[in-house]
N, C-alpha and C positions, 0 to 999 in steps of 0.2 A: 507355515507349520510352527508349532510351539511344543516344548517339552518341559517337564518338571526338572528342577535342578536341586540336588541334595548335597549338603556338606555336613559331615559329622566329624567332630574332633573327640576322639576317645582318650580319656585321661585317668590318672590316678585320682582318688577322691579329692574333690575340690571343697574348700571351706564353704559352708552353706551361705554365709553372709556375702560371698562374692558372686553367687550364681545369677541372681536376678539381674543385676546390672550388666554382667557379662553377656547374658542371653539377649538383653535389649540392645547392647552395643553391637553384637554380631548381626542382629537383624538390620539395624540402622546402617552399618557399614556395607552390608550386602545390597541394600536398597540404593545407597549412594553410588556404589560401584556399577550396578546395573544401569542406573540413570546416566552416569557419566560415560558409560560404554555404549550408550544408545541401543541397549537391548531391552525391548519391551517385555513386560511381565504383568501377571494378573495381581498377585499378592505374595508377600513373603511371610512365612510362619517360622517362629523360633521356638526351640525346645531346649530343656535342660534337666539333667538329673545329676546326682553326685559324681557320676563317672563320664559325663558327656555334655558337650555343647553342640547344638545342631541347628541348621537353618534349611528350610524347604521353600524354594521359590516356585510358585505355580505358574505354568504357562509362559515360560521364558522363550523368547524368539530365537530361532536357530541362526539368524543372521542380523547384523547391525542394520539399522535403517540407513538408507542413502540420504545424504544431505547436500544441499546446494547452498554455498556460502558466498556472500558478497563482501569484498574487502576494499576499503577505501585506500587510494594511493595518493601520490603527490598532486598538487594543483596542476591544471592544464597549462598554466604559464610556465611551470617547471618541466612538465612532461613533454612539451613540444617546443621546437625552436621556431624561428621566424618563418621558416619554409614549411612548417607543419610536419617536420620529421620528428620521430621519437628520439628523445634525448637518452643519455646513458642512465639517468635516474629512472625513466619510464621502463627501459629495457631490463634494468636490474630488478625493478618491482615485478615485472612479468616473470622473470626467472624464479624469483623467490616464491611466487604463487603457483608456478607450474602451468602458466597459461601463455597464449600468444598475444603479442601487443595488439594485433588486429582485432582481438576480441574485447578490447577495452570499451567501456561505455563512459559517458560523461553525465555528471549531475551537479547541480548548483546547490551549494550549502553556504548560507550566510552571505550571499552575493558573490561567492567565489566558485568557479567550476573546478571539480576534481575528477580524476579518472577512477574508475571502479573496475575491479576484476571479479568475475563470477567463476568460482571453481566448484567442481562437483567431487564429492567424496563417496566412493562406493563402499558400502558396508562390508565388513569382514565376517567370516563365519564365526559363530559363537564358540565353537569347539577350539578355534585357534586362540581365542582370548581368555578362555576360562582357566587354564592351568596357572598362568602367571597371576591372573586377577584373584583367584581364590587363595593362592599362596600368600599374596600380599595382604589380603583381608585377615588371614590368621596371624600373620606377623605384626599387623598393626594393632591388634587387640591389646588393651591395657588393663592392668589389675592393681589393686592396692598394694599387693606384694607379689614379687616374681621369684623364680628360682631357676638355677641351671642344674643340669644333670649330665653325668658321664663326662666326656671331654668336649661337649658342645658349648659354643658361645651363645647359642640361642637361649633366650629367657622367656619363660611362660609361667602361668600360675601353678601348674603341676606338670610333670613329665607327660608327653604325648605318647600313647601306647598303640593307637591305631587311628586310621583316618578312612572315612568312606566319602567318596566324591563321585557322584553320578549325574550325567546329563541325559535324561531319559533312561535308556538301558546301558549307556556307554560310560565306562570309567573315565573320569577326567584325571589324567596322570600328572602328578607332581610329588615332590618328596620334601620332608622336613625332618631333620635329625635322624636320617636313615630310616624313617618311617615312610613307606610308600602308600599312596592312596590305593584303595581297592573297593570291593563291594561287600566285604565281610565285616559285620558288626558283632558286638558282644552283648549278650543279654545279662540278666540278673546274675550277680556274682555266684549265688548258691543255687538258685532255682532254674536258671536258664543256661544257654550255651551260645555258641556262635551261630550266626544266621547270615546266609547269603541273600542280598537284596537284588532282585531281578530288575526292578524299575524304581526310579527315585520316588515315585508317588506311593510305593508300597511301604515306605519307611515306618510309619506309625504302627501299622498292623503287624509288620514283621517283628518289631520289638515287643509288641503286646503278646505275641506268641511265645516270646522268651521272658515273660513276666516283668516287662519294663513298660511303665506308662510314661512316655516321654512328654506328653502334653501337660504342662504345669497346671492349667486350669482344671483339667480332668482330675489330676491327683488331688488338688485342693477340694474340689467338690466331693470326691470320694471320702476324703478324711473328714470333712465337716458332716457329711451324711452319716458316717459310721459313729461319730461322736454324738450326734443328735439322737440316733437310734438308741445308743447306750443310755443317754440322759432320759429319754422317754421311758425306756424299759425299767430303769431303776428309780425314776422320779427324782433325778439329780439335777443340779444346776452346775454344769461343767464350765469353768471359767476359761474362755478361749482368748488369750491375749494375742493381738495381731503379730507382734514381733516374734513370739514363740511359735505361732502357727507358720509364719514365714520360714523360720529356721527348720522346723520339722519337715516342711514341704520339700526342702532341698536336701534332706538327709535320707530320703527313701525313694525307691523306684517302684516298689509294690507295697502300698501302705495298708496296714491292718491295725485297727484300733483295738486295744484291750484294756482291762482294768486290773488293779491290784489293791491291796489293803496295807495298812500299817497299824501298829498298836495304838489304842485310844489314849494310852498314858502320855503319848507325845503331844496330845492336844492341850496339855497344861502349858506348853510353850506358846508364846504369842503367835497368832495366826500368820502374821506377815513373815515371821522367821521360817515357819514351815513351808509356806507358799514359795518364798524366795529360794529355799533350799531345793525344793522340787523342780522349780522352773530353771534355775541357773545351773545346777549341777547335773540334773537328770533329764531335763527337757520333758517334764511331766506336766499334765494339765491338772490343776487342783479341782476337787469336787466339793461343792457347797450345797447347803440346804436352801430352802425357800427364803430364809432370812439372811442369807449370805454368810452363814457360819460354816467353818471348815468341817468336813466329815472325814473319817479315817479311810479314805479311798483316794486313788489317783488313776488317771487315764494316760496311757502312753500309746505311741504309734510305732508299730514294728515294721522293719523293712523286710517284709516277707509275707507269706500267705497265712491262712488261719489254722495251720496244723500245730499241734502241741502248745496251744495258747496257755494252758494251765501251767505247763513247765516254764514257759517264758515269763509268765506273771510271777511265779515264785522266785525266779532269778532276779527280777526287778525289785521285788519286795525285799530280798536279802540285801541288795545294794542300797536301797533307800533306808533300810533300818540302820545301816552303818552311818549314812549321812545324817539322819535325824538324831542318832546317838551323839554324834559330834556336836550338832547344834545344841542339844540339851546340855551337854557338858559345858560348852562355851557360855550358855545362858546362865547356868547355875554358878559358874565361876565369876561371871561379871557381877552377880549380886553381892559378892564379897568386897567389891571395889567401892570405896567411898568417893563421892563426887569431888571432895577436896583433894583426895589423893590423885584422882584422874586428872584434875586441873594442873597439879604440880608436874605430872608426866608430860603435859603439853609443852613445857619449857624445853624438852629434849626432842620435840618433833619439829623438823625444819619445814616452815611454810615455803620460803624461798630464801636462797642464800643471801640475797641483797635486801630482803624485807623481814628477816628475822625468823623467829620460831612461831609456831601456832599460838603459843602463849602470848607473844608480842601482838599477834593479830587480834586475839581476843581482847586485849587491853585497848587496842585502837577501835575495835567495834564498840566497846563500852563507851569510850569518849564520844564517838560519832553518834551513837544511839541516844545518849543523854542530851546532846545538842539538838538533835532532831526533835526529841520529845519536848524540849524547851520551846523550839520554834512553833510546834504545833499546839502548844498550850494545853497539854494533857493534864488530867488531875493528878494529885499526889500518889494515889494508889497505883494508877496506871504507870506513872513514871518509875515507881519502885519496881513494878513487875518487869518493865522494860530493862531496867538496870540489872536485875537478877538474871533474866533470860540472856542478856548480852554476856554476863559473866560466865555462864555455864553452857552456852550454846554449842560448844565444840567438845565437851568432855567425853562424849561417847566415841570419839575418834580413836581413843586408846583402849577401847574394850575389845575383847577377843571376837565378839560377834561381828562388829563392824570391820575388824581386820580381815575376817573370813568372807564377809559379804559387804563390801563397801557401799553397795546401793541401799543398805539399811541405815546409813547415817541419818540421824534425825528421828527415824522410826524407833530405833533402840534408845536414843536420847530421851524421847518422850516417855517411853515405858519405864526406863530406869529412873528418870527424874520423879515420876509419879510414885514409884515404889520407895524412893528415898524421902518422900514426904514433902516435895515441893508443891507449891500452889498449883491448882489445875490450870490456871491461865498461863503460868510459867512453863509447865510441862508441855502443854499443847504448843506453845510458841517456840519451844526448842525444835519441834518438828516443822512448824510452819516457816521458820526463818530460811529454810532451804527452798521454799516455793517461790515462783514456779521453777521446777527443775528441768522442764522441757517444754517445747512449744505445745500449747493447748492445755497445759495443766493450770488449775485455778491458782489465784494468788492467795496469800495468807488471809484467813477469814477475820482474824482479830487485829486490832490496832497494835497490840504488843508484838505479834509476829511480823506484822508489816514493817514496823519501825526497825526491828533488829535485822530483818531481811534487807531493807534498804541500806542499813549501815554496813552489813557484811559485803554486799555486792559492790557498793560504792568504794569501800576500802580496797577491794581486790582490783577494781578497774583503775582507780586513781594511783594505787601503789605500782601496778605494772606499767602504766603510762609514765609514771614518775621516774622509772629506771630505764625507760626507752623500749619497753616491750609493748608494741602497738600492733594489733592484728593487721595483716596485709594479705590481699588476695584470699586464698582459701586457708591460709595459715592462722590458726587461732587455738594454740595448744592449751590455753587456760580458760577456754570457753567464755571469753569476755563479751562476745556478741550476745550470747544467750543471757548472760547476767544483765547486760544493758537492756535487753528486751524485757527482762523481768522487772527492772526498775521502772521502765516506762509503763508497763502494764499495772504495777502496783499503784503508782501515782494516779493513773487514769481511773482504775476500778474503784479506788477509795476516795477519789476526788480530793486528794490531800492538798491543803493550802501550802504547797512547798514546790519550789522550782528546781530545775536541774542545776542552775547556777548556784543556788544555796547549798545543794548537796556537794557540788564540786568544792566550794569554798571551805565547808566544814571538814571534808576529808583531806584537802590539800593542807589545811592548817595542822591537822593531826599528824600527817606524814612529814610535814616540814619540821614540826617540833621533835619528831623522832629521828630526824636526820636522814630520812630515806630518799629524798628527792635528789636525783642525779642530773636533772634538767631544770631549767628555770620554771617557776610556777606559771608564768605567762605562756610559755611554750606548751606546757602540759595542758593548761586551760584551753588553749586554741585547738589542740588535738582532740580534747574531750568534747568540745562543742561540735566539731565536725563529725566525730564518731557517733554521738547521740543523735545528731541531725539525721543521719542515715537511718537510724532505728525508728525515729519518729516518722520519717518519710515512708518507710516500709509499712508502718502501721496505718498511716493515712491512705496509702495506695490500695489497700484492701477494699476500700469503699468509695474512694473519690477519684475523679479524673486527674491525670498527671499534671495538667496546667493549674488546676485548683490547688493541688498539693504544693507545687512550686511557689504559687502566689502567697499562701499563708505561711509556709516555712520561711520565706524571705522576711516576714515580719517578726520572726523569732520563734524558736521551738522550745524554749526553756520551760514555759508553763504548759504542761502536757494537756490538761483539761481544757485550757483556753484555746490552744491551737487546734485541737480536735473539734471543739464547738465552732470556732471560726471557719474551719474547713467545711463542716456540714452546712453552716449558714450560707457561706459563699456559693457552695454547690447548688443549694436550693434556689438562690437568687439567679444564678446563671441559667438554670433550667426552667424556672417557673415565673420569675418576676418580669412583667411586661416592660419593655423598653430599657431593661438593665444594660443592654449593650451600649446604648447612647450615653448612659451614666458612666460606664467604664471608659468610653472614648473621651469624655471630658476629663476624667481623672488622668488618663494616659497623656493627653495633651498638656495637662498641668505639669506632670512629671517630666516630660520632654523639655519644656522650657525651664523648669526649676533646676535642671542640671547645669544651666548657664549662670546661675546665681553665684555671687562671689562671697557669700557668707555674711553680708551686712544685715543689720536689724531692720525691721519694717518701721518706717517713719510716717505715721498717718498725716502729718502736716504737708507731705509732698504729694498727696493724692490730688488729682485735678478734676475728677468727675465722680458722679454719684455711684456709677458701677463699681469703681474701685472701693469706695467707702462701704457699699453694700456687701461686697465680698469679704472685706476686712471684718465687718461686724459679724458675718456668718462664721468666719474662722474664729473670731474672738469668743463667740458664744460657745462653739464646740470645744475650743481649747480650754476655756475657763471651766466648763462643766465636766467634760469627759464623763457625762452623766448616764452612761449606759445602764448601770445598776439601778439608778433612780427610775429610769424609763421602764426597766424590767419590772420594778415593783409597782409603780404608779399607773402605768399604762397597759399592763397586762401582756407584755411580750413573753414569749415562751422562754427565751434565754437572753442573757445580757448581750451576747454577740449579735442576736437579731436586732436588738434595740440599737446597738452601736452601728451596725451597717445601715440601719434606717436613718440614723442621725447623719452619717457620712453621705448617704445618698441625697440628703436634703441640700448638699452643696452643689448639686448639679445645676440648678437654675441660676444661682448667682455666678457660677463659673461660666456658664454659657453666655449670660448677659455681659460679663466682663470681656470675654473674647470677641463678642459682637461689637462692642462699643469702645474698646480700649486698644490702642496700639502699644503692645508690650515693649517692643524694641524702639522706644522713642529716641529722638536725637539727643535730648538732654540726658547726659550720663547719669545724674543723680535720680532723675525720674525713672529712667530705664532700670537702674539697679534696684530702686525701691519696688517697682512692679515685680521684678524677678524675685526679690526677697519675699514678697507676699506669696507668690506661687510656691516658693521653696517651703515656706511655713505650712501652707496647705498640704503640700506633698508629704512632708514629715508626718502630719496628722493622719493622712490617708494610709501611709505605710506602716503605721502602728497596727493596722488591721490586716493588710495584705498589700503585696506589690501587684496592683491591678494590671499593670502592663504585661504581666506574664500570662494572662488569660488568652486563650486561643478561641476564636469564633469560627465555626464551620461555615 
């Protein structure tokens, strides 16, 4: 027989951003506990609303499964004496396993006989296990922030006000903070009431009758359908941002979409300001026309039914009018602030106590950006735009609008810079230099924005590393991983002729000149290389096999475009080039012997046979040319990396001939060392492309 198992934790309103993860965590912990307790089940469903977390396990067995377990004991030599009697060791093992020594069996393992005890465990009734198990599940839940209430030491995301725990139709009894489990749940705070649940499987419908939709997917579908119906009826484009939808989803138990209006005069404010104010402060969805232009309407989702929607809409309109009036005031006041005055205020804004003010940071960005522009060889006009953008890129941080809405940094900078008469390229780059601000966002479109973005992000990472703030584990308070990923993406997408090492050196020099480094430059450089290697590895792992990633990363990850191209080329060779495995085997054998070389130079006069000379000539040709780019141009290769790998693969035949005809470990010490030196030279050449020894063959 099997029964449904219900656990509901009734709470004071939980922050919406915590609920999805908490719901999933509750489901996972319930599944793990059922598995560990040997209680079979069909499936586990999880539910969440602002006032509850719940889990419903379907078809849970009423009793644990019986198990028979075989346990290995001491060897027969230890378990029996010369007369075949059981020793103290054997008898002690029997007692520990709850079996009789006469029930032992023998089995040979690795040429040695051991005794084995077979013990049977009879399953317990589920009802005996559930109270402690469910209580432990609740106690083990973790949240970003916890609280205590009353005189209790127990910590949880919000105070627990009721608990429902049913196995079939029976209450599973336990208690937490003087709250005892029962079968009575609570419905919608205003539309519903209490409801007694007869059977665990009745949970969803029992709460539906009390105006609570506990199924998250059902609520989301209902919200989206209501918004789409509004959009179709009004011929609107309602912008549904995923993170806002997620938040609204966990703010309501009975969702009802409605719309309101605001005065058209507010449309004179930049659209991004209005949308941000609606989304961040009021959790409203903005309404756009077919061209993406903001209309004087908004859509919100009420936690209730469709009664008195006009009255509800007017209340929302009144609140929004106050918010937009504030935004309008901030915007108009900001127009009075000159850029030069804003820049002077940055001197009083602390970037970090050990790295100076934001004004200091801007000056470092300018120095680094100028040097990057010089390395890239941009023209004079572009260099001038880069310099001006670097000088003013942070001025909007002291505006009232950005103070109120920090997420508008860059957005307001672009708007204010344009209104102040800055060149279009500079105004746009003020916004772009923050990109990419999050995973999936595009990189700056212009070279001006890209260079300043690289300078800004590199300055932050090198500066924090220089004072010993290096991300560890999940700790990354200054978002250095995100900024590093942005640097990698900019270099790759724009295929800039710039390496990570060059960026490190530029910024290290600037920070060293400013006296910011609290650690040695070599130590910082080493940490930076490891840190960025992980970012490049993550990028490559999205499309390449792990062993291919390891192989090309070992050859260096500083040139982003090069390492990505090498990775794709090697992956293609591993999967599609006939007999590439034997080529790699010859490379690997070369590397294995090369590790025995003592660092001597190759001396051709010590060669004793043609196979050695042939291999040396092949190496000399490859080393002298390193002509991958020439190959790519003259012989039509798709990429330089493809040409380079083809040139390296040509070494296979002379390497094979060498190993077939030459005794590397010759008795003559000089001859042996010379042959190892030749192999070491070849290995160095190969490893400029990849460490082929890291490839794994299925």
